[in-house]
mmCIF file as Biopython writes it, N, C-alpha, C and O atoms, coordinates in Angstrom:
data_model
#
loop_
_atom_site.group_PDB
_atom_site.id
_atom_site.type_symbol
_atom_site.label_atom_id
_atom_site.label_alt_id
_atom_site.label_comp_id
_atom_site.label_asym_id
_atom_site.label_entity_id
_atom_site.label_seq_id
_atom_site.pdbx_PDB_ins_code
_atom_site.Cartn_x
_atom_site.Cartn_y
_atom_site.Cartn_z
_atom_site.occupancy
_atom_site.B_iso_or_equiv
_atom_site.auth_seq_id
_atom_site.auth_asym_id
_atom_site.pdbx_PDB_model_num
ATOM 1   N N  . MET A ? 1  ? 4.304  -19.140 -79.557 1.0 0.0 1  A 1 
ATOM 2   C CA . MET A ? 1  ? 4.689  -19.029 -78.186 1.0 0.0 1  A 1 
ATOM 3   C C  . MET A ? 1  ? 6.084  -18.414 -78.151 1.0 0.0 1  A 1 
ATOM 4   O O  . MET A ? 1  ? 6.330  -17.466 -77.405 1.0 0.0 1  A 1 
ATOM 5   N N  . LYS A ? 2  ? 6.966  -18.938 -78.932 1.0 0.0 2  A 1 
ATOM 6   C CA . LYS A ? 2  ? 8.409  -18.603 -79.005 1.0 0.0 2  A 1 
ATOM 7   C C  . LYS A ? 2  ? 8.622  -17.163 -79.488 1.0 0.0 2  A 1 
ATOM 8   O O  . LYS A ? 2  ? 9.547  -16.481 -79.047 1.0 0.0 2  A 1 
ATOM 9   N N  . LYS A ? 3  ? 7.730  -16.701 -80.424 1.0 0.0 3  A 1 
ATOM 10  C CA . LYS A ? 3  ? 7.933  -15.326 -80.956 1.0 0.0 3  A 1 
ATOM 11  C C  . LYS A ? 3  ? 7.535  -14.343 -79.919 1.0 0.0 3  A 1 
ATOM 12  O O  . LYS A ? 3  ? 8.129  -13.271 -79.803 1.0 0.0 3  A 1 
ATOM 13  N N  . HIS A ? 4  ? 6.479  -14.711 -79.116 1.0 0.0 4  A 1 
ATOM 14  C CA . HIS A ? 4  ? 6.079  -13.800 -77.950 1.0 0.0 4  A 1 
ATOM 15  C C  . HIS A ? 4  ? 7.193  -13.636 -76.922 1.0 0.0 4  A 1 
ATOM 16  O O  . HIS A ? 4  ? 7.546  -12.550 -76.461 1.0 0.0 4  A 1 
ATOM 17  N N  . LEU A ? 5  ? 7.733  -14.871 -76.598 1.0 0.0 5  A 1 
ATOM 18  C CA . LEU A ? 5  ? 8.910  -14.825 -75.601 1.0 0.0 5  A 1 
ATOM 19  C C  . LEU A ? 5  ? 10.046 -14.059 -76.247 1.0 0.0 5  A 1 
ATOM 20  O O  . LEU A ? 5  ? 10.638 -13.234 -75.551 1.0 0.0 5  A 1 
ATOM 21  N N  . LEU A ? 6  ? 10.383 -14.232 -77.405 1.0 0.0 6  A 1 
ATOM 22  C CA . LEU A ? 6  ? 11.554 -13.581 -77.977 1.0 0.0 6  A 1 
ATOM 23  C C  . LEU A ? 6  ? 11.220 -12.018 -78.019 1.0 0.0 6  A 1 
ATOM 24  O O  . LEU A ? 6  ? 12.097 -11.217 -77.697 1.0 0.0 6  A 1 
ATOM 25  N N  . SER A ? 7  ? 10.071 -11.626 -78.379 1.0 0.0 7  A 1 
ATOM 26  C CA . SER A ? 7  ? 9.671  -10.230 -78.462 1.0 0.0 7  A 1 
ATOM 27  C C  . SER A ? 7  ? 9.757  -9.646  -76.976 1.0 0.0 7  A 1 
ATOM 28  O O  . SER A ? 7  ? 10.192 -8.508  -76.800 1.0 0.0 7  A 1 
ATOM 29  N N  . ALA A ? 8  ? 9.371  -10.374 -76.005 1.0 0.0 8  A 1 
ATOM 30  C CA . ALA A ? 8  ? 9.362  -9.855  -74.686 1.0 0.0 8  A 1 
ATOM 31  C C  . ALA A ? 8  ? 10.831 -9.711  -74.099 1.0 0.0 8  A 1 
ATOM 32  O O  . ALA A ? 8  ? 11.164 -8.795  -73.347 1.0 0.0 8  A 1 
ATOM 33  N N  . LEU A ? 9  ? 11.618 -10.669 -74.510 1.0 0.0 9  A 1 
ATOM 34  C CA . LEU A ? 9  ? 13.055 -10.621 -74.199 1.0 0.0 9  A 1 
ATOM 35  C C  . LEU A ? 9  ? 13.731 -9.296  -74.817 1.0 0.0 9  A 1 
ATOM 36  O O  . LEU A ? 9  ? 14.439 -8.543  -74.149 1.0 0.0 9  A 1 
ATOM 37  N N  . ALA A ? 10 ? 13.442 -9.120  -76.095 1.0 0.0 10 A 1 
ATOM 38  C CA . ALA A ? 10 ? 14.098 -7.968  -76.714 1.0 0.0 10 A 1 
ATOM 39  C C  . ALA A ? 10 ? 13.637 -6.742  -76.109 1.0 0.0 10 A 1 
ATOM 40  O O  . ALA A ? 10 ? 14.480 -5.889  -75.832 1.0 0.0 10 A 1 
ATOM 41  N N  . VAL A ? 11 ? 12.351 -6.522  -75.851 1.0 0.0 11 A 1 
ATOM 42  C CA . VAL A ? 11 ? 11.916 -5.357  -75.103 1.0 0.0 11 A 1 
ATOM 43  C C  . VAL A ? 11 ? 12.555 -5.163  -73.897 1.0 0.0 11 A 1 
ATOM 44  O O  . VAL A ? 11 ? 12.992 -4.050  -73.607 1.0 0.0 11 A 1 
ATOM 45  N N  . ALA A ? 12 ? 12.675 -6.223  -73.070 1.0 0.0 12 A 1 
ATOM 46  C CA . ALA A ? 12 ? 13.382 -6.099  -71.649 1.0 0.0 12 A 1 
ATOM 47  C C  . ALA A ? 12 ? 14.822 -5.766  -71.823 1.0 0.0 12 A 1 
ATOM 48  O O  . ALA A ? 12 ? 15.423 -5.002  -71.069 1.0 0.0 12 A 1 
ATOM 49  N N  . THR A ? 13 ? 15.369 -6.392  -72.883 1.0 0.0 13 A 1 
ATOM 50  C CA . THR A ? 13 ? 16.914 -5.903  -73.115 1.0 0.0 13 A 1 
ATOM 51  C C  . THR A ? 13 ? 17.019 -4.470  -73.468 1.0 0.0 13 A 1 
ATOM 52  O O  . THR A ? 13 ? 17.826 -3.798  -72.827 1.0 0.0 13 A 1 
ATOM 53  N N  . PHE A ? 14 ? 16.340 -3.926  -74.367 1.0 0.0 14 A 1 
ATOM 54  C CA . PHE A ? 14 ? 16.294 -2.561  -74.674 1.0 0.0 14 A 1 
ATOM 55  C C  . PHE A ? 14 ? 15.991 -1.550  -73.662 1.0 0.0 14 A 1 
ATOM 56  O O  . PHE A ? 14 ? 16.557 -0.458  -73.627 1.0 0.0 14 A 1 
ATOM 57  N N  . ALA A ? 15 ? 15.034 -1.952  -72.787 1.0 0.0 15 A 1 
ATOM 58  C CA . ALA A ? 15 ? 14.805 -1.191  -71.657 1.0 0.0 15 A 1 
ATOM 59  C C  . ALA A ? 15 ? 15.875 -1.176  -70.620 1.0 0.0 15 A 1 
ATOM 60  O O  . ALA A ? 15 ? 16.055 -0.164  -69.943 1.0 0.0 15 A 1 
ATOM 61  N N  . THR A ? 16 ? 16.581 -2.233  -70.466 1.0 0.0 16 A 1 
ATOM 62  C CA . THR A ? 16 ? 17.634 -2.299  -69.565 1.0 0.0 16 A 1 
ATOM 63  C C  . THR A ? 16 ? 18.757 -1.461  -70.053 1.0 0.0 16 A 1 
ATOM 64  O O  . THR A ? 16 ? 19.315 -0.678  -69.284 1.0 0.0 16 A 1 
ATOM 65  N N  . LEU A ? 17 ? 19.126 -1.591  -71.333 1.0 0.0 17 A 1 
ATOM 66  C CA . LEU A ? 17 ? 20.174 -0.771  -71.903 1.0 0.0 17 A 1 
ATOM 67  C C  . LEU A ? 17 ? 19.777 0.728   -71.882 1.0 0.0 17 A 1 
ATOM 68  O O  . LEU A ? 17 ? 20.693 1.518   -71.656 1.0 0.0 17 A 1 
ATOM 69  N N  . ALA A ? 18 ? 18.655 1.176   -72.067 1.0 0.0 18 A 1 
ATOM 70  C CA . ALA A ? 18 ? 18.269 2.528   -71.937 1.0 0.0 18 A 1 
ATOM 71  C C  . ALA A ? 18 ? 18.437 3.113   -70.504 1.0 0.0 18 A 1 
ATOM 72  O O  . ALA A ? 18 ? 18.644 4.317   -70.353 1.0 0.0 18 A 1 
ATOM 73  N N  . GLY A ? 19 ? 18.357 2.356   -69.576 1.0 0.0 19 A 1 
ATOM 74  C CA . GLY A ? 19 ? 18.591 2.708   -68.182 1.0 0.0 19 A 1 
ATOM 75  C C  . GLY A ? 19 ? 20.043 2.742   -67.759 1.0 0.0 19 A 1 
ATOM 76  O O  . GLY A ? 19 ? 20.375 3.081   -66.623 1.0 0.0 19 A 1 
ATOM 77  N N  . CYS A ? 20 ? 20.937 2.368   -68.738 1.0 0.0 20 A 1 
ATOM 78  C CA . CYS A ? 20 ? 22.416 2.383   -68.344 1.0 0.0 20 A 1 
ATOM 79  C C  . CYS A ? 20 ? 23.134 3.758   -68.523 1.0 0.0 20 A 1 
ATOM 80  O O  . CYS A ? 20 ? 24.353 3.909   -68.444 1.0 0.0 20 A 1 
ATOM 81  N N  . SER A ? 21 ? 22.198 4.765   -68.782 1.0 0.0 21 A 1 
ATOM 82  C CA . SER A ? 21 ? 23.069 6.042   -68.863 1.0 0.0 21 A 1 
ATOM 83  C C  . SER A ? 21 ? 23.494 6.500   -67.479 1.0 0.0 21 A 1 
ATOM 84  O O  . SER A ? 21 ? 22.889 6.204   -66.448 1.0 0.0 21 A 1 
ATOM 85  N N  . THR A ? 22 ? 24.630 7.278   -67.549 1.0 0.0 22 A 1 
ATOM 86  C CA . THR A ? 22 ? 25.232 7.645   -66.200 1.0 0.0 22 A 1 
ATOM 87  C C  . THR A ? 22 ? 25.232 9.210   -66.163 1.0 0.0 22 A 1 
ATOM 88  O O  . THR A ? 22 ? 26.104 9.888   -66.705 1.0 0.0 22 A 1 
ATOM 89  N N  . PRO A ? 23 ? 24.135 9.728   -65.447 1.0 0.0 23 A 1 
ATOM 90  C CA . PRO A ? 23 ? 24.274 11.199  -65.445 1.0 0.0 23 A 1 
ATOM 91  C C  . PRO A ? 23 ? 25.331 11.700  -64.585 1.0 0.0 23 A 1 
ATOM 92  O O  . PRO A ? 23 ? 25.661 11.063  -63.584 1.0 0.0 23 A 1 
ATOM 93  N N  . SER A ? 24 ? 25.936 12.898  -64.933 1.0 0.0 24 A 1 
ATOM 94  C CA . SER A ? 24 ? 27.205 13.288  -64.241 1.0 0.0 24 A 1 
ATOM 95  C C  . SER A ? 24 ? 26.961 14.802  -63.967 1.0 0.0 24 A 1 
ATOM 96  O O  . SER A ? 24 ? 26.099 15.447  -64.565 1.0 0.0 24 A 1 
ATOM 97  N N  . VAL A ? 25 ? 27.816 15.335  -62.984 1.0 0.0 25 A 1 
ATOM 98  C CA . VAL A ? 25 ? 27.931 16.831  -62.620 1.0 0.0 25 A 1 
ATOM 99  C C  . VAL A ? 25 ? 29.273 17.175  -62.929 1.0 0.0 25 A 1 
ATOM 100 O O  . VAL A ? 25 ? 30.210 16.529  -62.460 1.0 0.0 25 A 1 
ATOM 101 N N  . ILE A ? 26 ? 29.459 18.306  -63.809 1.0 0.0 26 A 1 
ATOM 102 C CA . ILE A ? 26 ? 30.738 18.891  -64.067 1.0 0.0 26 A 1 
ATOM 103 C C  . ILE A ? 26 ? 30.914 20.096  -63.211 1.0 0.0 26 A 1 
ATOM 104 O O  . ILE A ? 26 ? 30.128 21.034  -63.348 1.0 0.0 26 A 1 
ATOM 105 N N  . THR A ? 27 ? 31.818 20.147  -62.395 1.0 0.0 27 A 1 
ATOM 106 C CA . THR A ? 27 ? 32.177 21.429  -61.577 1.0 0.0 27 A 1 
ATOM 107 C C  . THR A ? 27 ? 33.270 22.216  -62.402 1.0 0.0 27 A 1 
ATOM 108 O O  . THR A ? 27 ? 34.359 21.736  -62.717 1.0 0.0 27 A 1 
ATOM 109 N N  . LEU A ? 28 ? 32.860 23.410  -62.690 1.0 0.0 28 A 1 
ATOM 110 C CA . LEU A ? 28 ? 33.804 24.206  -63.354 1.0 0.0 28 A 1 
ATOM 111 C C  . LEU A ? 28 ? 34.841 24.986  -62.371 1.0 0.0 28 A 1 
ATOM 112 O O  . LEU A ? 28 ? 34.547 24.985  -61.176 1.0 0.0 28 A 1 
ATOM 113 N N  . ASN A ? 29 ? 35.898 25.576  -62.732 1.0 0.0 29 A 1 
ATOM 114 C CA . ASN A ? 29 ? 36.799 26.317  -61.979 1.0 0.0 29 A 1 
ATOM 115 C C  . ASN A ? 29 ? 36.222 27.404  -61.325 1.0 0.0 29 A 1 
ATOM 116 O O  . ASN A ? 29 ? 36.656 27.766  -60.231 1.0 0.0 29 A 1 
ATOM 117 N N  . ASP A ? 30 ? 35.173 28.034  -61.943 1.0 0.0 30 A 1 
ATOM 118 C CA . ASP A ? 30 ? 34.478 29.174  -61.292 1.0 0.0 30 A 1 
ATOM 119 C C  . ASP A ? 30 ? 33.437 28.873  -60.325 1.0 0.0 30 A 1 
ATOM 120 O O  . ASP A ? 30 ? 32.789 29.770  -59.786 1.0 0.0 30 A 1 
ATOM 121 N N  . GLY A ? 31 ? 33.251 27.614  -60.082 1.0 0.0 31 A 1 
ATOM 122 C CA . GLY A ? 31 ? 32.107 27.001  -59.156 1.0 0.0 31 A 1 
ATOM 123 C C  . GLY A ? 31 ? 30.810 26.606  -59.691 1.0 0.0 31 A 1 
ATOM 124 O O  . GLY A ? 31 ? 29.967 26.027  -59.005 1.0 0.0 31 A 1 
ATOM 125 N N  . ARG A ? 32 ? 30.639 26.941  -61.004 1.0 0.0 32 A 1 
ATOM 126 C CA . ARG A ? 32 ? 29.378 26.616  -61.568 1.0 0.0 32 A 1 
ATOM 127 C C  . ARG A ? 32 ? 29.320 24.924  -61.745 1.0 0.0 32 A 1 
ATOM 128 O O  . ARG A ? 32 ? 30.323 24.238  -61.943 1.0 0.0 32 A 1 
ATOM 129 N N  . GLU A ? 33 ? 28.102 24.459  -61.646 1.0 0.0 33 A 1 
ATOM 130 C CA . GLU A ? 33 ? 28.000 23.031  -61.902 1.0 0.0 33 A 1 
ATOM 131 C C  . GLU A ? 33 ? 26.995 22.828  -63.067 1.0 0.0 33 A 1 
ATOM 132 O O  . GLU A ? 33 ? 25.943 23.459  -63.158 1.0 0.0 33 A 1 
ATOM 133 N N  . LEU A ? 34 ? 27.418 21.887  -63.948 1.0 0.0 34 A 1 
ATOM 134 C CA . LEU A ? 34 ? 26.504 21.607  -65.093 1.0 0.0 34 A 1 
ATOM 135 C C  . LEU A ? 34 ? 26.253 20.091  -64.986 1.0 0.0 34 A 1 
ATOM 136 O O  . LEU A ? 34 ? 27.128 19.230  -64.888 1.0 0.0 34 A 1 
ATOM 137 N N  . GLN A ? 35 ? 24.896 19.895  -65.021 1.0 0.0 35 A 1 
ATOM 138 C CA . GLN A ? 35 ? 24.445 18.361  -65.020 1.0 0.0 35 A 1 
ATOM 139 C C  . GLN A ? 35 ? 24.278 17.798  -66.447 1.0 0.0 35 A 1 
ATOM 140 O O  . GLN A ? 35 ? 23.743 18.469  -67.330 1.0 0.0 35 A 1 
ATOM 141 N N  . THR A ? 36 ? 24.723 16.615  -66.643 1.0 0.0 36 A 1 
ATOM 142 C CA . THR A ? 36 ? 24.611 16.008  -67.910 1.0 0.0 36 A 1 
ATOM 143 C C  . THR A ? 36 ? 23.688 14.787  -67.859 1.0 0.0 36 A 1 
ATOM 144 O O  . THR A ? 36 ? 23.453 14.232  -66.786 1.0 0.0 36 A 1 
ATOM 145 N N  . THR A ? 37 ? 23.161 14.367  -69.024 1.0 0.0 37 A 1 
ATOM 146 C CA . THR A ? 37 ? 22.429 13.166  -69.070 1.0 0.0 37 A 1 
ATOM 147 C C  . THR A ? 37 ? 23.280 11.886  -69.096 1.0 0.0 37 A 1 
ATOM 148 O O  . THR A ? 37 ? 22.828 10.810  -68.706 1.0 0.0 37 A 1 
ATOM 149 N N  . ASP A ? 38 ? 24.481 12.035  -69.553 1.0 0.0 38 A 1 
ATOM 150 C CA . ASP A ? 38 ? 25.365 10.893  -69.647 1.0 0.0 38 A 1 
ATOM 151 C C  . ASP A ? 38 ? 26.755 11.365  -69.422 1.0 0.0 38 A 1 
ATOM 152 O O  . ASP A ? 38 ? 27.016 12.566  -69.355 1.0 0.0 38 A 1 
ATOM 153 N N  . THR A ? 39 ? 27.649 10.433  -69.305 1.0 0.0 39 A 1 
ATOM 154 C CA . THR A ? 39 ? 29.110 10.767  -69.092 1.0 0.0 39 A 1 
ATOM 155 C C  . THR A ? 39 ? 29.671 11.514  -70.163 1.0 0.0 39 A 1 
ATOM 156 O O  . THR A ? 39 ? 29.537 11.130  -71.325 1.0 0.0 39 A 1 
ATOM 157 N N  . PRO A ? 40 ? 30.342 12.640  -69.842 1.0 0.0 40 A 1 
ATOM 158 C CA . PRO A ? 40 ? 30.819 13.566  -70.984 1.0 0.0 40 A 1 
ATOM 159 C C  . PRO A ? 40 ? 32.058 12.819  -71.735 1.0 0.0 40 A 1 
ATOM 160 O O  . PRO A ? 40 ? 32.887 12.132  -71.138 1.0 0.0 40 A 1 
ATOM 161 N N  . GLU A ? 41 ? 32.053 13.041  -73.015 1.0 0.0 41 A 1 
ATOM 162 C CA . GLU A ? 41 ? 33.125 12.424  -73.932 1.0 0.0 41 A 1 
ATOM 163 C C  . GLU A ? 41 ? 34.114 13.492  -74.168 1.0 0.0 41 A 1 
ATOM 164 O O  . GLU A ? 41 ? 33.760 14.620  -74.512 1.0 0.0 41 A 1 
ATOM 165 N N  . PHE A ? 42 ? 35.287 13.176  -74.000 1.0 0.0 42 A 1 
ATOM 166 C CA . PHE A ? 42 ? 36.548 14.087  -74.276 1.0 0.0 42 A 1 
ATOM 167 C C  . PHE A ? 42 ? 36.966 13.943  -75.567 1.0 0.0 42 A 1 
ATOM 168 O O  . PHE A ? 42 ? 37.195 12.810  -75.989 1.0 0.0 42 A 1 
ATOM 169 N N  . ASP A ? 43 ? 37.125 15.042  -76.366 1.0 0.0 43 A 1 
ATOM 170 C CA . ASP A ? 43 ? 37.668 15.031  -77.736 1.0 0.0 43 A 1 
ATOM 171 C C  . ASP A ? 43 ? 38.989 15.565  -77.639 1.0 0.0 43 A 1 
ATOM 172 O O  . ASP A ? 43 ? 39.183 16.754  -77.389 1.0 0.0 43 A 1 
ATOM 173 N N  . ARG A ? 44 ? 39.993 14.657  -77.845 1.0 0.0 44 A 1 
ATOM 174 C CA . ARG A ? 44 ? 41.348 14.985  -77.848 1.0 0.0 44 A 1 
ATOM 175 C C  . ARG A ? 44 ? 41.819 15.996  -78.789 1.0 0.0 44 A 1 
ATOM 176 O O  . ARG A ? 44 ? 42.684 16.810  -78.465 1.0 0.0 44 A 1 
ATOM 177 N N  . THR A ? 45 ? 41.273 15.971  -79.957 1.0 0.0 45 A 1 
ATOM 178 C CA . THR A ? 45 ? 41.704 16.869  -80.996 1.0 0.0 45 A 1 
ATOM 179 C C  . THR A ? 45 ? 41.391 18.285  -80.724 1.0 0.0 45 A 1 
ATOM 180 O O  . THR A ? 45 ? 42.223 19.144  -81.014 1.0 0.0 45 A 1 
ATOM 181 N N  . SER A ? 46 ? 40.184 18.621  -80.154 1.0 0.0 46 A 1 
ATOM 182 C CA . SER A ? 46 ? 39.743 19.981  -79.869 1.0 0.0 46 A 1 
ATOM 183 C C  . SER A ? 46 ? 39.994 20.396  -78.263 1.0 0.0 46 A 1 
ATOM 184 O O  . SER A ? 46 ? 39.974 21.569  -77.891 1.0 0.0 46 A 1 
ATOM 185 N N  . GLY A ? 47 ? 40.201 19.415  -77.488 1.0 0.0 47 A 1 
ATOM 186 C CA . GLY A ? 47 ? 40.503 19.665  -76.100 1.0 0.0 47 A 1 
ATOM 187 C C  . GLY A ? 47 ? 39.175 20.026  -75.267 1.0 0.0 47 A 1 
ATOM 188 O O  . GLY A ? 47 ? 39.217 20.651  -74.207 1.0 0.0 47 A 1 
ATOM 189 N N  . PHE A ? 48 ? 38.059 19.589  -75.833 1.0 0.0 48 A 1 
ATOM 190 C CA . PHE A ? 48 ? 36.738 19.990  -75.074 1.0 0.0 48 A 1 
ATOM 191 C C  . PHE A ? 48 ? 36.063 18.644  -74.702 1.0 0.0 48 A 1 
ATOM 192 O O  . PHE A ? 48 ? 36.165 17.616  -75.372 1.0 0.0 48 A 1 
ATOM 193 N N  . TYR A ? 49 ? 35.388 18.773  -73.598 1.0 0.0 49 A 1 
ATOM 194 C CA . TYR A ? 49 ? 34.433 17.704  -73.178 1.0 0.0 49 A 1 
ATOM 195 C C  . TYR A ? 49 ? 33.048 18.146  -73.886 1.0 0.0 49 A 1 
ATOM 196 O O  . TYR A ? 49 ? 32.601 19.292  -73.882 1.0 0.0 49 A 1 
ATOM 197 N N  . GLU A ? 50 ? 32.478 17.060  -74.470 1.0 0.0 50 A 1 
ATOM 198 C CA . GLU A ? 50 ? 31.194 17.231  -75.120 1.0 0.0 50 A 1 
ATOM 199 C C  . GLU A ? 50 ? 30.089 16.399  -74.460 1.0 0.0 50 A 1 
ATOM 200 O O  . GLU A ? 50 ? 30.330 15.218  -74.209 1.0 0.0 50 A 1 
ATOM 201 N N  . PHE A ? 51 ? 28.866 16.939  -74.154 1.0 0.0 51 A 1 
ATOM 202 C CA . PHE A ? 51 ? 27.957 16.349  -73.474 1.0 0.0 51 A 1 
ATOM 203 C C  . PHE A ? 51 ? 26.472 16.946  -73.728 1.0 0.0 51 A 1 
ATOM 204 O O  . PHE A ? 51 ? 26.340 17.955  -74.420 1.0 0.0 51 A 1 
ATOM 205 N N  . GLU A ? 52 ? 25.447 16.342  -73.193 1.0 0.0 52 A 1 
ATOM 206 C CA . GLU A ? 52 ? 24.223 16.961  -73.405 1.0 0.0 52 A 1 
ATOM 207 C C  . GLU A ? 52 ? 23.545 17.235  -71.972 1.0 0.0 52 A 1 
ATOM 208 O O  . GLU A ? 52 ? 23.423 16.342  -71.133 1.0 0.0 52 A 1 
ATOM 209 N N  . GLN A ? 53 ? 23.124 18.535  -71.780 1.0 0.0 53 A 1 
ATOM 210 C CA . GLN A ? 53 ? 22.528 18.964  -70.572 1.0 0.0 53 A 1 
ATOM 211 C C  . GLN A ? 53 ? 21.324 18.269  -70.385 1.0 0.0 53 A 1 
ATOM 212 O O  . GLN A ? 53 ? 20.876 17.523  -71.255 1.0 0.0 53 A 1 
ATOM 213 N N  . LEU A ? 54 ? 20.682 18.494  -69.135 1.0 0.0 54 A 1 
ATOM 214 C CA . LEU A ? 54 ? 19.398 17.841  -68.872 1.0 0.0 54 A 1 
ATOM 215 C C  . LEU A ? 54 ? 18.373 18.355  -69.780 1.0 0.0 54 A 1 
ATOM 216 O O  . LEU A ? 54 ? 17.446 17.613  -70.104 1.0 0.0 54 A 1 
ATOM 217 N N  . ASP A ? 55 ? 18.453 19.599  -70.239 1.0 0.0 55 A 1 
ATOM 218 C CA . ASP A ? 55 ? 17.436 20.119  -71.128 1.0 0.0 55 A 1 
ATOM 219 C C  . ASP A ? 55 ? 17.626 19.713  -72.576 1.0 0.0 55 A 1 
ATOM 220 O O  . ASP A ? 55 ? 16.956 20.235  -73.467 1.0 0.0 55 A 1 
ATOM 221 N N  . GLY A ? 56 ? 18.512 18.810  -72.802 1.0 0.0 56 A 1 
ATOM 222 C CA . GLY A ? 56 ? 18.753 18.336  -74.206 1.0 0.0 56 A 1 
ATOM 223 C C  . GLY A ? 56 ? 19.647 19.127  -75.112 1.0 0.0 56 A 1 
ATOM 224 O O  . GLY A ? 56 ? 19.849 18.769  -76.272 1.0 0.0 56 A 1 
ATOM 225 N N  . LYS A ? 57 ? 20.197 20.229  -74.576 1.0 0.0 57 A 1 
ATOM 226 C CA . LYS A ? 57 ? 21.106 21.031  -75.178 1.0 0.0 57 A 1 
ATOM 227 C C  . LYS A ? 57 ? 22.485 20.449  -75.319 1.0 0.0 57 A 1 
ATOM 228 O O  . LYS A ? 57 ? 23.078 20.120  -74.292 1.0 0.0 57 A 1 
ATOM 229 N N  . PRO A ? 58 ? 23.058 20.289  -76.508 1.0 0.0 58 A 1 
ATOM 230 C CA . PRO A ? 58 ? 24.436 19.775  -76.573 1.0 0.0 58 A 1 
ATOM 231 C C  . PRO A ? 58 ? 25.394 20.955  -76.117 1.0 0.0 58 A 1 
ATOM 232 O O  . PRO A ? 58 ? 25.130 22.126  -76.389 1.0 0.0 58 A 1 
ATOM 233 N N  . THR A ? 59 ? 26.451 20.598  -75.453 1.0 0.0 59 A 1 
ATOM 234 C CA . THR A ? 59 ? 27.340 21.649  -74.866 1.0 0.0 59 A 1 
ATOM 235 C C  . THR A ? 59 ? 28.706 21.076  -74.913 1.0 0.0 59 A 1 
ATOM 236 O O  . THR A ? 59 ? 28.890 19.863  -74.818 1.0 0.0 59 A 1 
ATOM 237 N N  . ARG A ? 60 ? 29.795 22.050  -75.078 1.0 0.0 60 A 1 
ATOM 238 C CA . ARG A ? 60 ? 31.053 21.748  -75.104 1.0 0.0 60 A 1 
ATOM 239 C C  . ARG A ? 60 ? 31.748 22.662  -74.053 1.0 0.0 60 A 1 
ATOM 240 O O  . ARG A ? 60 ? 31.404 23.833  -73.897 1.0 0.0 60 A 1 
ATOM 241 N N  . VAL A ? 61 ? 32.794 22.040  -73.304 1.0 0.0 61 A 1 
ATOM 242 C CA . VAL A ? 61 ? 33.429 22.830  -72.262 1.0 0.0 61 A 1 
ATOM 243 C C  . VAL A ? 61 ? 34.958 22.539  -72.393 1.0 0.0 61 A 1 
ATOM 244 O O  . VAL A ? 61 ? 35.353 21.373  -72.422 1.0 0.0 61 A 1 
ATOM 245 N N  . ASN A ? 62 ? 35.763 23.526  -72.466 1.0 0.0 62 A 1 
ATOM 246 C CA . ASN A ? 62 ? 37.140 23.426  -72.504 1.0 0.0 62 A 1 
ATOM 247 C C  . ASN A ? 62 ? 37.711 22.674  -71.310 1.0 0.0 62 A 1 
ATOM 248 O O  . ASN A ? 62 ? 37.347 22.952  -70.167 1.0 0.0 62 A 1 
ATOM 249 N N  . LYS A ? 63 ? 38.577 21.752  -71.562 1.0 0.0 63 A 1 
ATOM 250 C CA . LYS A ? 63 ? 39.057 20.910  -70.403 1.0 0.0 63 A 1 
ATOM 251 C C  . LYS A ? 63 ? 39.758 21.783  -69.329 1.0 0.0 63 A 1 
ATOM 252 O O  . LYS A ? 63 ? 39.796 21.388  -68.164 1.0 0.0 63 A 1 
ATOM 253 N N  . ASP A ? 64 ? 40.275 22.884  -69.675 1.0 0.0 64 A 1 
ATOM 254 C CA . ASP A ? 64 ? 41.054 23.851  -68.779 1.0 0.0 64 A 1 
ATOM 255 C C  . ASP A ? 64 ? 39.930 24.568  -67.843 1.0 0.0 64 A 1 
ATOM 256 O O  . ASP A ? 64 ? 40.264 25.242  -66.869 1.0 0.0 64 A 1 
ATOM 257 N N  . GLN A ? 65 ? 38.835 24.408  -68.145 1.0 0.0 65 A 1 
ATOM 258 C CA . GLN A ? 65 ? 37.689 25.054  -67.240 1.0 0.0 65 A 1 
ATOM 259 C C  . GLN A ? 65 ? 37.106 23.934  -66.263 1.0 0.0 65 A 1 
ATOM 260 O O  . GLN A ? 65 ? 36.348 24.252  -65.347 1.0 0.0 65 A 1 
ATOM 261 N N  . VAL A ? 66 ? 37.434 22.797  -66.461 1.0 0.0 66 A 1 
ATOM 262 C CA . VAL A ? 66 ? 36.675 21.632  -65.676 1.0 0.0 66 A 1 
ATOM 263 C C  . VAL A ? 66 ? 37.613 21.415  -64.406 1.0 0.0 66 A 1 
ATOM 264 O O  . VAL A ? 66 ? 38.822 21.208  -64.508 1.0 0.0 66 A 1 
ATOM 265 N N  . ARG A ? 67 ? 36.938 21.482  -63.228 1.0 0.0 67 A 1 
ATOM 266 C CA . ARG A ? 67 ? 37.464 21.030  -62.007 1.0 0.0 67 A 1 
ATOM 267 C C  . ARG A ? 67 ? 37.399 19.531  -61.790 1.0 0.0 67 A 1 
ATOM 268 O O  . ARG A ? 67 ? 38.359 18.781  -61.606 1.0 0.0 67 A 1 
ATOM 269 N N  . THR A ? 68 ? 36.155 19.224  -61.841 1.0 0.0 68 A 1 
ATOM 270 C CA . THR A ? 68 ? 35.926 17.768  -61.492 1.0 0.0 68 A 1 
ATOM 271 C C  . THR A ? 68 ? 34.588 17.307  -62.364 1.0 0.0 68 A 1 
ATOM 272 O O  . THR A ? 68 ? 33.724 18.078  -62.782 1.0 0.0 68 A 1 
ATOM 273 N N  . ILE A ? 69 ? 34.617 16.042  -62.518 1.0 0.0 69 A 1 
ATOM 274 C CA . ILE A ? 69 ? 33.441 15.247  -63.164 1.0 0.0 69 A 1 
ATOM 275 C C  . ILE A ? 69 ? 33.104 14.161  -62.170 1.0 0.0 69 A 1 
ATOM 276 O O  . ILE A ? 69 ? 33.894 13.290  -61.807 1.0 0.0 69 A 1 
ATOM 277 N N  . LYS A ? 70 ? 31.852 14.297  -61.765 1.0 0.0 70 A 1 
ATOM 278 C CA . LYS A ? 70 ? 31.359 13.231  -60.814 1.0 0.0 70 A 1 
ATOM 279 C C  . LYS A ? 70 ? 30.162 12.565  -61.458 1.0 0.0 70 A 1 
ATOM 280 O O  . LYS A ? 70 ? 29.341 13.258  -62.059 1.0 0.0 70 A 1 
ATOM 281 N N  . GLU A ? 71 ? 30.027 11.265  -61.361 1.0 0.0 71 A 1 
ATOM 282 C CA . GLU A ? 71 ? 28.773 10.572  -61.648 1.0 0.0 71 A 1 
ATOM 283 C C  . GLU A ? 71 ? 27.865 10.533  -60.536 1.0 0.0 71 A 1 
ATOM 284 O O  . GLU A ? 71 ? 28.235 10.285  -59.388 1.0 0.0 71 A 1 
ATOM 285 N N  . LEU A ? 72 ? 26.548 10.803  -60.904 1.0 0.0 72 A 1 
ATOM 286 C CA . LEU A ? 72 ? 25.500 10.843  -59.891 1.0 0.0 72 A 1 
ATOM 287 C C  . LEU A ? 72 ? 25.073 9.366   -59.533 1.0 0.0 72 A 1 
ATOM 288 O O  . LEU A ? 72 ? 24.196 9.164   -58.694 1.0 0.0 72 A 1 
#
């Protein structure tokens, strides 16, 4: 009984964590909007925001091109 309860608890925990991603919209200076699957990460050494678009394509954008980043 305890094994089944522990397994169910583990599955529920992983399902909850998978739902914690925060989609975002990046608005560029030229007015274009890019939607992301999660919050973009800023790489200080390169000066680029790195993120994954909705279609799964990894993308990098120079911080000087970014006007705003909003969470959905």
